[in-house]
Every structure is written in C-alpha cells, then in structure tokens.
N, C-alpha and C positions, 0 to 999 in steps of 0.2 A: 419098252423099246419099240414095239409095233405102233403105238400111239404117237410116239415122237416122229417116226418115219412118215406116218400119214399127215401129221401137221406140217412137216417140212415140204412134202409134195404139194399140199394145198397152197402154201405160201409161194412156192416156186411157180405154180400154175397161175396164180392170181397176179403176181407182180413181176415175174421174170421178164416180161416183154416190154417194160417201160424203158425207153432209151433216154428220155429227158422229161422233166416236169418243172414248170415255172409257175409261180403263183404270186400275185401282188395286188395291192390296191392302187388305184390311179392317183398317185401322189407325187409324180415327177421324179421318182427315184430311178436309179440305174440298176439293172439286173444283168446277171451274166448268163449267157446261153452258149451252146456249143459253137455257134456261128459268130460269137462276139457279144459285146455289151449292147444293151438296148436301154435307152432312156424312155420310160413310159410316160403317157400323158398325165397332166396334173388337173384334177377337178377341185376347184375351190369354192364353188357356189352351185345353186340349183340351176336346172335347165327347164324352162317352161315349155310344155308341149301343148300346142293348140291347133295343129293342122292335120289334115288327112293324108298329106304327102309325107312319105318317110324322110326322116332326117337322121344324121349320125347321132347315136347316143354317146355323148361326150365321155371320153376316158376309156372307151372299149376298143379302140382301134389299136392294132399292133401289126408291124411288118415283121414277119417271122420266117426264119429258115430252120427247118428241122434237121436233126443229125442224119448223116448218111445211113441208109438201111431202114428208114422210117417207111411204114406202109399205111399208117393212119395217124391223123392229128385230131385230138379232141379239144374243142374250144368251149369254155364254160364261162358264163358271166352271171353275176348276181348283183342286183341293184335295188335301191329303195325308190319309192315314189309316193307322193302324198298330195293332199288337197292344196290348191292355191286359189286365189280370188278371181282368176280368169273364168272359171267355170261355175258350176252349181254345187253348193255344199252337199257332199255325200255322193257325188257322181265322178267316175273315172273309167276310161275304157282304153288302156294301152294295147297297142298291137306292135309286135316286134318281129324281127327277122335277122338272119345272119347273111352277110355278103362276103365273098372272096373276090378280090380284085374288081370290086364294083358290081358283081353279078350275084343275084339272090340265089340262095339255096332254098328251093321250094318247100322242102319238108321242115324247114326251120321255123316257119311262120306260126305264131301263136298269139293269143289275146286273153285279156282278163276283162271282166265287167263288174264294176261296183256301182250299185244304184241305190244305196242307202247307208247312211252313217259311215261314210268313208273319210278317213283322214290320213292314215298311214298304212302302207303295204310294202311288200317285197316281191320281186319277180326274178325268176331264173331262166336261163336258156342254156342248153347243152347241145352241141352239134359235132358229130364226127365227120371228118373230111378224109376220104380214102384216096390213096395214091395208087392208080390202077395200072399205069404203064401203057395204057391205050391212048385215048384222046381226052382232052378236057370235057367234062360234063358237069360244070359247076352247079347248074340248076339241079342236077341229080345228086350232088354231094361228092363228086370225084374230080380229081385232077390227074393229068397224065404223068407229070413229074413235079418234083418240088426241090430243086437244088439251089434256088435263089429266093430272095424274100418275096412273099406274097402278103397282101394286106387283108387281114380279117377284121371285121367289125360288126357290131350290132347296130341296127337302125330301128327307129321307133316312130310311131304315128298315133293319132287318136281316132276313134270311131266317128266322132262328131265335133265340129268346130265351134259349137255353141256351149252345150251343157257339159260335155265330157272332157274338159281340159284338166290338166294336172301338172305337177312338177316332179322331176326326178332329182336324185342325189340329195334329198333332204328328208328329215322327219318333221312333221308339223307339231307334234306334242313332245315335250320333254318333261322332266320331273317338276311338277308344280306350275308349269306354264306351257303355252302354245303360241305358235305364230310362224310365219314364213321364215325359212332358214334357221329354225331353232337349233338343229344340228345339221351340218353338212356331212353327207355320207358318200364318199367316193365309191365307185363300183369296184367289185372284186372280180378279178380275171384269173383263170387258170388254163394253162396250155399243157397238154400231155402228148408226147410223141411216142408211138408204139412201133415195135418192130414187126 
C-alpha cells in the first residue's frame, strides 16, 4: 500500500501541471488546441542551407495561444539534416535559435560541427518560455502575458558559406541507395503548456 501511494505521488508531481500538450509533424494537418484548431505547415521537400544569415527553418513556425493559467510554454523541435552537393562532402555546421514574435531567445542558440564523413544527422532544440506577469524580455526567455497568439519558430544558418552547406528535412542514405531527397523527413514539433 505504501509503495502504491509513493508511485501515485510521483506521477502527480511529474505530470499534474501540464495544461495542454500538442505534438505533430509538419505535414499540413489540422490539430486541436484549447484556443481552436491550427493548420500546421507542410514540408514536402528539402531546404538547402547555404548562408550565415538566419532563415526560418521551414515547418517549425506556429502561432500558439496557451490555455488560461499557463505560466510556462515548452517549445521542442527535432529535425533531420544531411549532405548536399552545395558544400564539401563530409562537412556541415548548422546553427539554430528560437524566436518569439521575431525576437531571438539568446539562450536558445546552439550549433553542431561535422568535419568528416558526414551524410546524415539529426538535431533537437528545446526552449521554455516563461510568462512572468512583468514585462516582455523575450531575449531572456520571458513574456509578460500570453492571452493571444504569439509566433514561435526555429531559425537556422551555417557557419560558412563555402564548405559547410547542407540540407534539412531529408536523409541522404536509404536502404541500398543514396542521393538527394532519398527520404523527405518533416520536422517534429511539440508544445507543452504548464500551470
């Protein structure tokens, strides 16, 4: 009996403060949220990344309104990237960040570097956005309030415009074969609203 009670309390402590969670791949489907239905972006092909200026990572943008009583929103993205013929075989250096309403969250920035035998890889980013009740400090990861839609998205760039180019949303190698767009892999997005 005591063990059952301990397990129950652990479950309540870990999951009891989730108000809403949505998870999807960017395939153009419609999902239901507490604020109404959202049609998510559709990714149907690779995105070539060849510049040092950040661009939107296709499929990762969402205009989201959390439920009433939310104090934090966790935004998570997982995507594939791979070799393309724009760069040098075996080299890639993606840099990514999260923005809210067009402003970078400074602590979201991260990068990878592949400098040998690179053809396929995967990258993830997770960023909590706190609702503080004070004033917006999006660069610091907080917003004052969130009662209407805010646009969250991932942006991407490369370290170098010559050698370190790559493509997202694809795998280069498939069973028995390889080549550009062998598999198209839409990004996976998950949003969790916490009380």
